[in-house]
Residue frames as qw, qx, qy, qz and C-alpha x, y, z in Angstrom:
[[0.553, -0.524, -0.648, 0.013, 108.46, -52.36, -29.53],
 [0.450, -0.369, -0.362, 0.728, 110.31, -50.12, -27.15],
 [0.012, -0.051, -0.164, -0.985, 109.34, -46.99, -29.13],
 [0.414, -0.431, -0.610, -0.520, 105.68, -48.09, -29.26],
 [0.553, -0.529, -0.580, 0.281, 105.61, -48.60, -25.47],
 [0.327, -0.187, -0.104, 0.921, 107.35, -45.17, -25.03],
 [0.139, -0.236, -0.383, -0.882, 104.70, -43.54, -27.15],
 [0.525, -0.531, -0.621, -0.237, 101.88, -45.03, -25.12],
 [0.526, -0.446, -0.439, 0.576, 103.51, -43.88, -21.96],
 [0.154, -0.018, 0.064, 0.986, 103.77, -40.39, -23.30],
 [0.336, -0.381, -0.494, -0.705, 100.08, -40.36, -24.31],
 [0.587, -0.540, -0.597, 0.083, 98.95, -41.76, -20.89],
 [0.418, -0.321, -0.303, 0.794, 100.98, -39.11, -19.12],
 [0.058, -0.143, -0.221, -0.963, 99.37, -36.36, -21.15],
 [0.491, -0.447, -0.597, -0.451, 95.94, -37.76, -20.46],
 [0.586, -0.428, -0.556, 0.406, 96.75, -38.08, -16.76],
 [0.227, -0.118, -0.144, 0.956, 97.86, -34.47, -16.54],
 [0.257, -0.262, -0.355, -0.860, 94.63, -33.29, -18.27],
 [0.575, -0.490, -0.630, -0.177, 92.35, -35.42, -16.06],
 [0.502, -0.384, -0.469, 0.617, 94.02, -34.14, -12.90],
 [0.093, -0.027, 0.003, 0.995, 93.76, -30.54, -14.05],
 [0.375, -0.385, -0.515, -0.668, 90.00, -30.96, -14.79],
 [0.519, -0.458, -0.698, 0.185, 89.24, -32.25, -11.29],
 [0.271, -0.834, -0.015, -0.481, 88.03, -29.96, -8.62],
 [0.208, 0.383, -0.722, 0.537, 90.16, -29.68, -5.45],
 [0.651, -0.452, -0.568, -0.222, 88.71, -31.73, -2.61],
 [0.606, -0.282, -0.466, 0.580, 90.79, -30.56, 0.27],
 [0.171, 0.223, -0.070, 0.957, 91.10, -27.29, 2.12],
 [0.185, 0.256, 0.513, -0.798, 88.51, -24.99, 3.69],
 [0.517, 0.194, -0.253, -0.795, 86.19, -24.99, 0.64],
 [0.284, -0.001, -0.947, -0.150, 85.71, -28.77, 0.90],
 [0.051, 0.303, 0.795, -0.523, 83.16, -28.41, 3.73],
 [0.375, 0.501, 0.178, -0.759, 80.92, -25.90, 1.72],
 [0.257, 0.313, -0.666, -0.627, 81.25, -27.52, -1.67],
 [0.044, 0.162, 0.986, -0.007, 79.26, -30.73, -0.79],
 [0.262, 0.546, 0.564, -0.562, 76.03, -28.64, -0.39],
 [0.336, 0.626, -0.193, -0.677, 76.36, -27.11, -3.89],
 [0.080, -0.226, 0.887, 0.395, 76.89, -30.32, -5.78],
 [0.744, 0.219, -0.001, -0.632, 74.22, -31.60, -8.16],
 [0.909, -0.015, 0.412, -0.058, 73.71, -35.22, -9.06],
 [0.771, 0.617, -0.015, 0.155, 75.51, -34.79, -12.44],
 [0.092, 0.838, -0.478, 0.245, 78.56, -33.20, -10.91],
 [0.660, -0.449, 0.578, -0.170, 78.97, -36.09, -8.50],
 [0.917, 0.262, 0.296, 0.052, 78.95, -38.67, -11.45],
 [0.518, 0.807, -0.194, 0.208, 81.48, -36.59, -13.22],
 [0.235, -0.751, 0.572, -0.233, 83.76, -36.53, -10.22],
 [0.828, -0.195, 0.522, -0.065, 83.51, -40.33, -9.90],
 [0.827, 0.538, 0.110, 0.122, 84.39, -40.75, -13.55],
 [0.275, 0.839, -0.385, 0.270, 87.43, -38.45, -13.25],
 [0.521, -0.587, 0.583, -0.212, 88.56, -40.31, -10.08],
 [0.902, 0.037, 0.430, 0.012, 88.29, -43.68, -11.83],
 [0.687, 0.699, -0.054, 0.189, 90.09, -42.32, -14.86],
 [0.023, -0.854, 0.477, -0.206, 92.87, -41.01, -12.76],
 [0.693, -0.376, 0.606, -0.106, 93.36, -44.36, -10.94],
 [0.886, 0.359, 0.290, 0.052, 93.20, -46.25, -14.34],
 [0.507, 0.814, -0.188, 0.210, 95.61, -44.04, -16.02],
 [0.276, -0.774, 0.531, -0.206, 98.00, -44.02, -13.04],
 [0.812, -0.184, 0.553, -0.036, 98.00, -47.87, -12.86],
 [0.804, 0.557, 0.171, 0.120, 98.44, -48.13, -16.63],
 [0.190, 0.899, -0.353, 0.175, 101.44, -45.72, -16.40],
 [0.487, -0.610, 0.610, -0.139, 103.08, -47.83, -13.67],
 [0.878, 0.109, 0.467, 0.009, 102.53, -51.18, -15.49],
 [0.710, 0.683, 0.023, 0.170, 103.79, -49.87, -18.84],
 [0.027, -0.865, 0.478, -0.150, 106.87, -48.32, -17.11],
 [0.634, -0.382, 0.671, -0.035, 107.74, -51.75, -15.61],
 [0.851, 0.378, 0.354, 0.090, 107.06, -53.59, -18.98],
 [0.437, 0.876, -0.169, 0.116, 109.31, -50.95, -20.70],
 [0.279, -0.745, 0.599, -0.090, 112.08, -51.58, -18.24],
 [0.789, -0.113, 0.603, -0.042, 111.78, -55.28, -18.85],
 [0.765, 0.572, 0.288, 0.066, 111.65, -55.08, -22.55],
 [0.165, 0.945, -0.275, -0.065, 114.47, -52.55, -23.03],
 [0.891, 0.249, -0.258, 0.280, 117.68, -54.20, -24.29],
 [0.590, -0.762, 0.140, 0.227, 120.53, -54.21, -21.85],
 [0.588, 0.728, -0.277, 0.218, 124.06, -53.03, -22.88],
 [0.467, -0.736, 0.477, -0.111, 126.21, -54.60, -20.22],
 [0.230, 0.520, -0.819, -0.075, 129.07, -57.14, -20.33],
 [0.447, -0.075, 0.825, -0.337, 127.01, -59.82, -18.50],
 [0.783, 0.418, 0.149, -0.435, 124.86, -60.30, -21.57],
 [0.638, -0.193, 0.657, 0.353, 126.40, -63.26, -23.45],
 [0.607, 0.637, 0.438, 0.185, 124.96, -62.19, -26.76],
 [0.200, 0.970, -0.068, 0.123, 126.95, -58.91, -26.81],
 [0.593, -0.639, 0.373, 0.317, 130.34, -60.17, -25.58],
 [0.569, -0.121, 0.565, 0.585, 133.01, -59.65, -28.13],
 [0.372, 0.738, 0.484, 0.289, 130.82, -57.51, -30.38],
 [0.280, -0.367, 0.011, 0.887, 132.23, -54.16, -31.39],
 [0.399, 0.786, 0.290, -0.373, 130.41, -51.36, -33.16],
 [0.706, 0.538, 0.223, 0.402, 131.29, -50.46, -36.71],
 [0.045, 0.952, -0.144, 0.268, 132.56, -46.99, -35.57],
 [0.609, -0.675, 0.413, 0.047, 134.83, -48.62, -32.98],
 [0.864, 0.114, 0.379, 0.311, 136.28, -50.93, -35.69],
 [0.487, 0.775, 0.096, 0.391, 137.03, -47.98, -37.91],
 [0.246, -0.922, 0.257, -0.155, 138.76, -46.21, -35.10],
 [0.786, -0.389, 0.454, 0.158, 140.86, -49.23, -34.28],
 [0.777, 0.385, 0.323, 0.379, 141.81, -49.61, -37.98],
 [0.232, 0.923, -0.020, 0.308, 142.73, -45.89, -38.24],
 [0.457, -0.808, 0.370, -0.040, 145.04, -46.19, -35.23],
 [0.535, -0.333, 0.738, 0.240, 146.80, -49.40, -36.53],
 [0.634, 0.571, -0.162, -0.496, 146.55, -49.20, -40.31],
 [0.609, 0.426, -0.666, -0.068, 149.17, -51.91, -40.87],
 [0.873, -0.402, 0.156, -0.229, 148.80, -55.09, -38.98],
 [0.131, -0.609, 0.780, 0.059, 151.94, -57.02, -38.03],
 [0.695, 0.169, -0.636, -0.290, 152.22, -60.38, -39.68],
 [0.880, -0.431, 0.048, -0.195, 151.55, -63.34, -37.43],
 [0.229, -0.678, 0.698, 0.035, 154.73, -64.83, -35.91],
 [0.799, 0.266, -0.508, -0.179, 156.09, -67.90, -37.54],
 [0.912, -0.406, 0.056, 0.023, 156.93, -70.99, -35.50],
 [0.290, -0.751, 0.557, 0.204, 160.60, -71.48, -34.73],
 [0.547, -0.138, 0.772, 0.292, 162.62, -73.34, -37.24],
 [0.543, 0.648, 0.520, 0.121, 160.58, -72.23, -40.31],
 [0.426, -0.056, 0.213, 0.878, 162.58, -70.05, -42.66],
 [0.229, 0.791, 0.295, -0.484, 161.18, -66.60, -43.41],
 [0.660, 0.670, 0.246, 0.233, 161.46, -65.10, -46.88],
 [0.039, 0.953, -0.293, 0.072, 164.05, -62.50, -45.73],
 [0.650, -0.549, 0.509, 0.131, 166.50, -65.22, -44.69]]
């Protein structure tokens, strides 16, 4: 699920970059003169690109929040992961202490060496 959400976030980011690059700049000195040159079709295209930018931006924010909520946590406060060790850590611990000491016997019980 986490990989799926990350892939969608990546696609939305690419589309958002492309939509922003296609848009004409609206600010600066040329903004006053550009309005007289616009044709009806150009204005409709600009509206579509603006709506697409807002939609993709909102989708990116929402999916980022969902991704943060779905992503598994690796902290000690999670009760499901307390006491769990990875297989690699177990192998390292066994390599450091290959022979385990026998458990201590209660007092008064004879040991085989006695």
